[in-house]
Structure formats: C-alpha cells, structure tokens
N, C-alpha and C positions, 0 to 999 in steps of 0.2 A: 551289787555296792554299799558298802556302810555310806551314811550322810553324814559328812565330818557336823560335829555340834559348832562349829564357828563358820557354816557356808550360808548361813542367812547374813553373815554382813554382809556377803561377797555380793550376795543379792541383792541387798539395800543400796550396795553402795553401785553397781553397775546402774541400779534402774534411776539412782543421784544423776551418775554421768550422761546416764542418757537422756533425763529430763534438763540438765546444763546444755548439755548440745543441741536438741530440741529447738532452747531458748535458744542461743546462738545464731541456728537456721533461721526463728524467727526474726531475730533482729537485722542479719543481711538483707531478711527480704524486705522491711521495714525501710532500712536507708538508703535501697538501691527503688522504693518506689516510682520514682521519676528516671530512671535511670534508662535511656532511650533502647528496644532488644531487650532489657534485663527479663529472665524469665525465672518464677517462682521455683523456689527451689524447697527440698523436704528432705528430713531426716528419715532415712530406712534404716527402720528395726525388725530383729526376730527375735521371738521365744529361743534361750540358750536351755538344751536339753541334752542328755547322754544320747549319744548313737547306739552303745549296744546296751545287752540285758548282763547279769551276772550270773554267773554259771552257774551258783548257790540262788534259789530263790524261797523266798516262805508270802502264807496273806498277808503275813503285818508288813512285810517289806516295802511299805509303800512308796512310788517313783514321785519325786517332785522335781520340778525344774529349779536351773541356777541362776534364775534369772533374766535380762534380757540381756541381748549383741545387737551393738549398731554395723548395720552393715554398708553404708555409706551414706553419700550425699547426692542427690537427684532431682531432677527436671521435672514438672507436669505442663509435658504438653499430647497433644493430644497428634496423632500421624496423621489422623483423616483430616482434621481443620487443617493443618499445614498445606497439606494437594491442596484442599478446594479454594485455597486462599493464592497460592500460588495458580493455580489453573483460570483464578479469574481476574488477578492482577495479568496474568497474558494476555488476556482475550479485553482487556482493558485498554494494554497496551497499544493493540492495534487501532482501537477507536480513537485514543490521545493521538495519533500519530496521525490517522486520516485527521482530525479536524484541527488539529496544527496547521498541515499543509493548506488546507482549505482556509484559517484564519490569514495565513501569506497570501492568499489567492483574494481576497476579499479589497484589499484597496486596489487592484485593480482595473478589477472589473465594478465595483458598486459605485453607482454615480449619485446615489441619494442626494448629494449636499455637495456635488461639484460640477463647474461648467467641465464636458468631455464631450465622447464620440458622440453622444445623442443629440445634444448640442451642434454642434460641427454639423452633422447633417441637416439639422434644421437652415442653420447657415447657410450652407450650399445648398437647400431646396430656393431657399430664399435668393439668394445670387444669381441663379439658374431663372427665376422668372423673371427676375429684373432685368436679365439680359435678353429674353424672349421678346420684352417690351420694347427693346432699342437695342434692334439685331446690327452688328456691326460699331459698335461701341467701346474701344479697344480696353478703356478703362473696369467696364463692366465684366469684358472677359477676363482681365485681370483680375478681376475681383473674385470672380470664381475658381480661377486656380489658383489662387491666395488660400481663401477656404478649404478649395482640395489639397492643397498644403497641409494646412491646419490637421485636416482627419488624419493624412497620411501619420504626420508630426505621432497626432495621436496614438495611434495602432502602432507604429515603429516603437514608442516609449512602453508601448502595453509590453511589446516583443519584447522589449529588453527589460523590461520588468519579471518577466515570467521567464527568463533565459537566467537574472540573477537568483530566482525564486529558486531554480533547476541546480544552480552552480552551488548556492550554499548547502541546499540541503545534500548536495552530494559530499560536498566537504565536511559536512558537519557529521554525517553517516560514516565517512570514515574515519575523520580524526578525532571523532568524540563516541558513538555511538560504537563502532568497532572496537576502539583502542578502550571505552568502560569494561564491553563485556570482555576484553583481552584479559585485561587487569581483573576485572572480579574474579574468573575462573581461576587468575593464577594466584589471588588470597585466597581462593580457600581451599587450593592445592594446602598451600603452604600452612594454615591452621590446620589441616587435617595430618602435617605430619607433624604439628608444635601439640595435638591433643594427644597423637596416639602417642608421641613420646611420655608426655605427662600421664597416661593411664598406665604407661608402664610402669613408670616412676611411684605407683600409688593416689595419684591426682584425677580426680575426673576431669578437670580443665571444665570445669560448669561455663563461665566465665567466658572463654573461647567457644564454647560449644553456642553461645549466647550470639554471638561476632561472624560465625559461620551463618547460622540461620538468619541474619540480618542480611547476608552477603546472598545465602540462598534465596529469601524472598527478592531482591534485586534481580539475581539471576531468573528469576521465572518472568520479570514482567518483561525482556528482553525476546524468548521464547519460552513454548511451553517442555518443564523439564517431572524428571519422576524421579525423585530421591530414596535411595533406599540404604538399608546398612546390615550389614554383614559382619558376624565374628570372625577376625582372623588369629591361627595361636602363633604366640611372640614365643611361647616356652612353654615347658609341660606344663600342661594343665591351667596357662595360663592366657586371657583371649582379651583382645580387645575389639571396640568397635570401629570398624574400616567404612567409611562415607562413598557410594555411589551413587553419580547425576547422568541420567540418559535424557537423549531428546528423539521423541518419537514423531517422523513427519509423515507429512497424508498422505503416503502411500504405506504405511503401518512398520516401515522399516524404524529399527531402533537406532542410533550413533552415540556414542561413549563421550561424553562431555568431561569428566572426571571421574579417574580411578585409583583411589589412595593419593599417590601424590603427583600421578601424572594429569594432567589435562589438555583439552584441547583447545587449538589457536585459531579465528577465523579470520578472513581477507575478503575485502573490495573491492574490483576495480570500477571505479567509479565511471572512469573516460567511458566504457563500453556502452552502448544502449543495446539491448537493456543493460541496468546496470545487475551485475555478477555477485554473491555472495557464497563465498567456499566453505568449509571443515573441513577440518584439517583433524581427525578425530586422536584420541589420546589415545588409540592402539594404533595410529598410524595411516589410515584410511582416509581418503581426501572423496568429498561431496560437492558436489555444488548443488546446494539447497534452493536456492532463490525462487524455484515455482513450486517446493516441498513444504514450506513453512504453514504451519496451521494458525500461529497468533503472532502476539508480543509486539515488540515496538518497532521488531527489525521486518518482520512482515508489515505492518503499516506502513513505515519509512517506502520499501518497495514499492508497494503497491502506489503509491502515490508516485512514486519517477517513476516507473515502468509501465504503468496500465493507462488504457483508453479507450475504457469504454465499449462502445458499439467498433471502435474504431482497432480492435484488435478480439474482438468475442471476448472480453475481461467483465468482471461483473461487478466492474469501479470503475469509476470517472476519477483519475487522475491526472496531475500533470497535462500528460500529454493530449488529454480528450481535449482540452481549453486551448493548448497551443493548436490542435487541429481546427479545432471549430474559429480562431480570430483566424487561421491562415484560411480558414475557409472559406470566411467570408468578404478578408480582403481581395483573393484570387476570383471570386464573382463579381465584386464589385468593378476590379479590374478589368475584366474581358468582358463584361457587357458594357462600358463606357467604350471600351476601344473598339466595340463592335461597332456602338453607334456613327463612329468616327471614320467607316471603312470606305473606301475609296470608289468611283462607281465611273464609269464610262461615260463618253456624249448620250447613249442611249438609256442611261442611268442604272448600267446593270453592275453591281460590283465587278469590278477586275481581279481574275482569280488565278492563281500562279501555279503552277506544278514546281516542286522541289525536286532538285537533283535526286538520284538513290544516295546514302547516306549525308545528306545535306541538310547540315541545322536550321533550325528554324528562327529564321532573322525576329529582331524586336519589331513591331509593328503590324505581324502579320499572325492572323488571328486563323483555326478552323472553319473551312466552311459549308453551310448548311442551306438546304434547305425552307421552301417557306415552312414549313411544318417541323422544323428543327434536328432533321432527318442528318448524318453527316453524308457529305458529297465527297466521293475521290477521281484524283488525277487521270488512271487509266485502269483497264483491267488488269488484273495478277496474270497473266495470261492468257490461254486459250478460252473458250466461253465454257465456262464451266456451270452443269445444273445440280439442282438436287431433287429427289422426288418427291413432290407434297402430297402424295397419293397413297395408296395401298402397295403391297410388293404383288399382289395379283392385279389390280388393278392400276397400276403405274399414270403419277402424270407429272412430268419432269415440267421444272420452271429454271429460267436462269437467274444467277444467281445477282447480277448487278445488269444493270438495262441502262441505258444513257440518263441522264435525270432534264428537265425540261421546265419552265419558268412555269407563269400562272397562266402564260397565253399559247402552252404546250409546244414554245421552240426549245429546240434543244441549247443547253449552257456549254459554252467551251471555256478552256483558260485565255490567257495573253495570247498563249503560239496556236491559238482556232483550236487546238485537240479537244475535243467530246471530254463534259464530265459527266462520271457516271456516279447511282448509288443503288442503295440495295435493293434489292424485288425482292426479295424472302427473309425470313431470321434462319439465320444459322449461329451456330455455337460451337468448342469443340466436340461434342458426339451427333453431329450432322454427317450426314453420307455424302459426298461429295461423286461424279460423273463427269465422264466426260463424252463428245459425240463422236460414234460411231458412222460406220456408212450403216446403211439399212436403220432400224426402229432401234435397234440395242443400242443401252450405253455399259460403259465400261468405268468401274469404279477406282476413284482416286484413290491411291493407297502410299504414295511419297510422301513422307511427313514433310518434307521441306514445300513439298506443292501447296499444300494442306494447312502449313502456315500461314504462309504468302495469301493465301484466298482469305482466310481468318483476320490476316492483319495488314488491310494491302495500304496504299501509300494514299493519305487524305489528300484534298485538294487547298489550299488555302488561299484568304483572301488581303491584300496589302492595304492597309489602315493608314491612317493620321492618328497616331495610337498619344493616347493622354498619359497612358502611364508606362512605364515602361520595367526591366527589371535591375538590381545594380550589379548581380553577379552573370547577368546573360544567358541565366534559364528562364527557360517556357512557362513556369510556375509562379505564380505570384504568391508571397508571402507576407506577414504584417513587418518582414525585419527586411526585406528587399526590394518593395518599390516603390516607388518613386516618378516624379511627373517626368514625361516623356520628354528628351530634348528637345524635338522640333515645336512643343507645345512653350517650353521655360525656355526658349532664344525667338520665342514669337513668328517662328517659319510657319505656323498655322495656329490656327487658335479652334476653338470650338463652333464645328460650321452648322450652320443655322438652318439650311433646308437641302434636301433632296437625300438625305440620305440612309444609313438601316433602319427601316421601319420594325420594331418591335416584336409586332401581331397584326394582323389584317386589318384595317377599316379602324385601328387604333388614334389615326390623325389623319386631318387633311393634307388638302399640299397647298398648306399657305408658305410665306417667305421664313416662319420660326418654327415649322413644326419637326425639325430634329430636337432642338432646345426645350420644345414642349413637351418631343416623347423622352427626354432626357429626366425630367421636371416628375412624369408619372414612371420611367423608370425607378427612381428613388423610392417613390409609393406603393410600386403594381409587386403585386406575388413572384415571388422566383423561389424558385429549388436550390438550396445551397447543397454542396457536397463537397466533401474531405475526401482524400485518400482512404484507404485502410491497409492493414501491412500484408495484406494479399493482392494489392494494387486496383485493386477495384474503389469506385466512389460511391462513396454511403451517406446519403441523403438522411443529413441532422436536421433541417428546419425548412417551411416552408412560408413565406412570408416579405414584407419589405423587409430592406439593406437595414434601418431604423430599429426595427421591431427580430428583428436578428441580433443583433447586437442586446435589443432588452431579454432576450431569452437565453443571451451565454448568462448574463446577470443574474437573472433568476431561477436557473439552475443550480448556480453555482450559489445564491442563495439558499435552495431547497438542501443538495448537498450539505451543507454548512449548518443548516437546521438540525435535518438527521444525525447529522454526526455528533451535534453536542445534545440530543437529546440521548441516542445511546449512551452518549457518557456520561451523563448526569445519572441515567438508569443502571447502570455499571459500576457507577461509585457507591451509588447504595447497595448494591447487592453488593457490595467489596467490604461495605462500611459495615456490613450484618454479619458477615462471616470474622471480618474482625473483630469487631465486637462474639461472638460466639470461641473465636482463638482465646482470647482477651479473658475472656470467664472461665476459662482453665488455665491458661499460663501465665495469667496478670496478677499483680499483689493486689489483693485487696484490705485494706485498712478493717474493717469490723472482721473479716477473717482472723487477720493477722492478731488483734484484739484479744479476739476470744482463745485462741490459740498461747498468747501470753498466760493469759489467767489459768488456762486449762495446764500446761506446764510450769509453772511456779506452783500450784496445788502438787502435782505429781510431784513436784521436787519434795516439796513440805512433808508428803505422803512418805516418799522415803525416807526422808531426814526421820520422820515418826518412827517408821516402821524399823532404823535401825538405831534410835530409841529404846523402846521396847525391846529389840534382843539383848541390849545392853541389860537393861533392867532385871532380864529374867535370868540371862547368867549371873549375874550380880545375889539372884535370889538364891541357885545352885549352887554358889562354889562359896558364899559367904552367910548364907543362911540355910542350909542342911548341913548334917551328923556332927554337928556339939555333942551330942551325946557321947561320944569316945573322945573327947578333946581333955 
C-alpha cells in the first residue's frame, strides 16, 4: 500500500492526543489521591499499524506504522494481592469478634478494682467463724445469712449480665451483622448491573468498580470469599466482564453468593440454642452453614454464642463456657452447704427417704452417699443381678448391688425401714448382666428395659434443712435461680451448730460447734467442681476452694482475652503489610504521578515538534522545489 505524503500529520496528531489523554489520566489520579478506595488509573495504548499487506510488493516499499491508538483506560490492580487481603481480613474478622466478646465479659468477672464475689466469700468466712464462737446467737446467724444473700445477689447479677451479653450479641448479630451482610450483597449486585450497562455503552465505569472493590473487601470480612471475573458476550463480538463471588465452606463445598445481578441472602434464628445461620444461595439452594464457616466475623460471633469449650468438645471457650462454670460453682456451693444441714435421727444417722417412682425431688432433698462419697440406692432394680468379673473360662459372678452399711458394719435403712443398697462392682452400658438360674449356670439379661433399670436405679435421698433452694423448683442450682431457702429466711431453722453432716472422716471433733467449723473448712477445702456437658455427663472444670474457683474463672477469661488481643494485633500487622503491598500497586503515589506529568508533557511537546518538522518539510517540497519550470 502506498503511504500518503500527509500520513505523518496523522501520526503526530495521534501522538499529541495520546499524550494529552495520558495527562488527563494523571490529573485524575492526582486529584483523587485522598479519595477512599480509589484505584490508580492508566491509559492503555497500542501501536497503530496495517492489518494486511499489499498485493504487489517491492523491497523499496518499507512499511511504517500510522501512530498510536488509545484502547481505553484501566485500573492498576493485582488480583493475587486482592485475594490475599480478603483472606487475611476474614481471619482478622474471626479474632476481632472473639476479642469483642471477651471484652464484654471482662467487667463481669474482673474484680481487680472492686468489691465483689471474692470479697463476699471472705466476709462469709468471717461471719461463720464469729458464729462458731457464739453458738445460738440469732444475730450472728442473721449476719451469716445476710453475707450469704450478698453472695447470691452477686451471682445473680453476674448471671443477668451474662444473659444481657448473650441477648445483645444475638440482637446485634441479627439486626446489624446479617442486615449489613445482606445489604452488601445487594449493593454489589446492583453495581454489577450498573457497571455492565456502562461497559455496553463504552464507559469502563472505573469509579463504580472502585465502589464494588470496597464492598468486596467488606464482604470478605464477614466470611471467606473467592472472586472471579468472566467475559460475557452481550452482542456480536462485544464482551463485558461479569463478577462471580463464591464462598467455600470447611468441607470444601462451594456456595454461590453473587452471580452477575443475582445475590444470596442470609438469615439467622437467634432464639435457637445454638444460634443457626442459613444461607440462601443465588442459585436457589438453602444450606445451614453454622458449623462450616472457616473464618470471618460471622464465625467469630457464632463461636462466642454457641461454643462452650470442654463442655461441647469444641476448641473455643465461648459465652456458654463461662455460663456453665459460674452455674457449676453455684450448684456445688448450694449442694455442699445443703448437705451440711442434713437432718439426722436420734442415733445421729442421716434420715434417708425413698421417693415414689416418678415423684419429683422436693427442695431440701439431696442425693444420699456413703462415707466414701459413693451413691446409695433405695432398692434393688429387680431380681439380684450379677456380672462376670472373671473370664469366660473361669467366670466369677458378683452381685451388682449389696446392702450399704455404716462404718460400724450396720445396715443402712430409709425412714420406712427398707434396706439401702450400694454398687458392689463398676458397671456401664457395655457390661453384661446375668440372672441366677437353678444350678451353677447364669442366663444373660437381654431385655433393654431391664438393663436400663439396672444402669439407672432409683437413688436414695436425705432430708435436709436446706440453706438454699431454687426459684423454679428444679434440682440443679444456677446463678440465676438460687435463693435462700424459705425455712432459713423465715427463721424456722438456722445453721445447725453440731451433730450434722461431716465432710470427711476425722475432719472435726465432737464439740458443740463442729458443724459450723466444718462449714468454715468447707469454704477453704479443695472441692471438685463439675458442670454438665451437652451429652448430659458431668465434666470437672476445677479442683480447689470456692474462692479459688471464682478466681480461676477470672484468670481463664484474662488468658483468653489476652490471647485474642495478641492474635488480633499480629493479624492487624499482617493485614497492614498486605494492604501496603496492594497500595504500592493500586494506590496513587505523588512522586510517580509527578514523573508521569513531566514524561507526558515532553512526549506531547515532541509530537508537536514532529508536526512542525513535517510542516517545514512539506513547505520545502511544495514551495522550494520545481521553480525551473515556472
């Protein structure tokens, strides 16, 4: 193809236009240096040349391009750094939610600068010691009861505060976290539509993309996300970029959050225990993702609301853990002191009673145990059953239950004169039971109902003058339902000074105040504290005194809180490093923009000089040659 003589003017003009537009882009970057979420822009250019060759060609026909072509304006972003940032902010969201939860618990258990439960235990010990020196003094008994009421009030206050924390977090999770998450998903989907429509009309909509990127970062703080861009054909040869956002759970399953203009929805039922989080995907599927979130603020909040550490076998001590250990402390306190006031007969033996089948345990009844702390049962659960404690080749059959005796070897009986039994051998659900048959053979028990009866016999109870009872009639005490027993409150009875329940053998003498002294020692002695786990089994969470048990709760919270804050600080540091790396690529740097100003100004001047040079050359060609023939 023969090149036009005036083609160079087009080349120069295109160069000047490209430099001018590049200066416009630099100006846009500089003026938006303080705009939150703004991504640095650049002018995309390409060399303009012929697409095809000439039909006839010669060595002297040298091909030269036609200048520069502006192909568009794009953003400078690194997809890898974006992915790293969103992954890190998701982990940070988990730890931040944990730390925020612990921070709300700190005022409840931190008594470093206030008079609280620990001080109440000290006052209670002091008043009991005073009562032991003035047995029968009603004023001192009232003082003990007042100090005990103060202690219960503190426990109840802590219980109310824990419930307030739970309710506040549940309400915030539903009305703030979930609402913000759903709104973020909706806004991203709306931006997808706006960006798509703008791109169809030839506008790259870079500012809208900045808004979308900010929302994607915010979405990444809620849960781990994967962002992908795919080209979608909107017309013959015309394509636009479409956004897809997925969430991958801990099982490796992918869930669609955003597909073009379609978006997912989340909802939570905070009245359930545990709190449930449901995902309604953009493709229509509904999934319970409560236990399969890998990270994010949603996971952190659910961990704090739902998990109870050792009590549910989880890896996190959430709000449920502190509720359970506080209730376990209160339950142990109430039952130990109720045992201390157990009623005895004229011979000094505890009055044991048998409850009728299905009869509810009344306030003031405590499970009966022997001197070793083993449970006592009111009757055999049927025929005299046996277990083989030997081997199949050399069996040795032993009775499951035998009559219980006191330390002198006398049979224990209930208030109706019936024998009290105790376990003779250890049994569990894997034990094989046998019934005696004529001769030396034993027949194994196979009836599930019979086996259940053997494993769960009716316990014997002891009647006490209880110091505490529950406000809801239940047998288990909690920080919220414990109260002073009506009999003690109205003066029907008080703290018994002597001839009552002895905690361990040879612990006290036979003085007139040994029971009060025993209560003083009860506050100071090591006790095993248990709380029920989700399977209904008792889990030991501490061994020590009542005072030390509460101090251990405080210390455990302090360790958890410090650990969460330390991890949070580390994750913030890592996130900042990732953000700095991303800003180095996407952020506006004044030094770089200043150099670009000089660079594009010089290129503009050079293109203009090129245009002037071409004009001078053509002027010489037109006006300075061929004069001989004129």
